[in-house]
N, C-alpha and C positions, 0 to 999 in steps of 0.2 A: 516584559522584563527589559530594563534599560541596558545600555552598553556600559562597560567599565569606563569608557572614555567620557561618559556623561558627567563624571565627577571631576574632570580636569577643568580647573579654573585658572585662567592666565592672570599674571601680574605684570606690572611695569618694570620690575627689577632686573629681569634677564630676558634675552631673546626667546621668542616663542619656540623655536626649534629645540633649544636647550631645555625648556620646560617639558616638552613632549618626551625627550630622552629621559629626563629625571622621573617623569610620571611612570614611564614603562619600567625603568629600573626599580622604582619603589614597588610596583606591582609584582615584579619578578621577586624582589626581596621578601615581600609579604606572602609569596606563594599564590597570588591571584593569577599570575601568568606562569605557565610551566613549559617545560620542553615540549615542542611540537604544537603548542597552542597557536592558532591563527590570530593575527591581528588584522584590522581593516586595511584594505588597499589604500594607497596614497590618496587617490581621488575621493574615496568614501570617507576617510578620516578627515580630509580637508573640508569636505561638504558638511560633515557632522559638526566640526568645530567652527565652521564659518571662517576659515583661513585660506590663504593661498596654497595650492597644491605643491608649489616649489618649496614652501616652508617644511611641509611634511616630507618631501623628497630629501631635503637636506638632513633632517633628523634620522630618517631611515638609512641614508647612506652612511652616516656616522656610526649608527648602531650595527650596520653590516660590517663596516671596517673594524669595529670592536669585537665582532663575533657574537653579538647579542641576538641578532636576528639573521635569517637567511631568506632570500627571495629567489624562487625558481622562475625562469622566463615564463611569462604569461600565467603566473600563479600568484597567490597571496603570499605575504610574508609570514614567517613563523618564528616563534621564539626558539632560540637555539642555545640552551644552557643546561648543563648537567647540574646535579644537586650540589656538587662541589663548587661550580661556577656561581650558582645561585647564592650559596653561602658567602662566597667572596664578594659578590655585589652587596649583599646585606651587611657584611662587615665594613666594607668601604663607606656605604651610606651612613651607617651607625656612627662610625668614627668621625665622619665629616660633620654630622649634625651635633654630636656631643662636643666636638672641638669648637664649633660656632657658639654653642651655649656657654662653654667654659670661658671663651674670650669675652663674651658679653657680661657674664657674671663678674669676671675680673675687672672689666671696665667700670662696673657699678660698685666695685670694692666690696662685694659680698663676701661673707665669711664662709669658708668651706663647710664647716659643720652646719651652719644655718641652711645652706643650699641642700645638703644631703638630707637634713631633717625635713625640709619642705618637700623634696622629691619623695621621700618615704611616705609622707602624709598624702600626697597627691596621687601616688602611683595607682592605687586601687579605686580612686574616685572616678565616677562617670563624668564625661564632659558636660 
């Protein structure tokens, strides 16, 4: 069985540490990572992803500062979110993604009704 992090694919649009944070937040929002779940150590995740350990360190530090993860001395990091916090992460990510989509739709001068109709048709389709 593979690791959740096997699905993480980096892009050139934003710094890698931000992509790690976004990936973990998405996993929390989707319920794939829950309260007290362990995540890989900084070194292990860096090795798994083929990146510099300092990049993972930066991501973990930011998530610790945000209260998303907790690290005990000489221990692994764990997810530190209540169900209410998980829902807040989900709501914030959803709002951000929908806002980006709406901005792009407006840039393309798409009609609201056409967009809603298309979303309705695509919603239940498989990728």
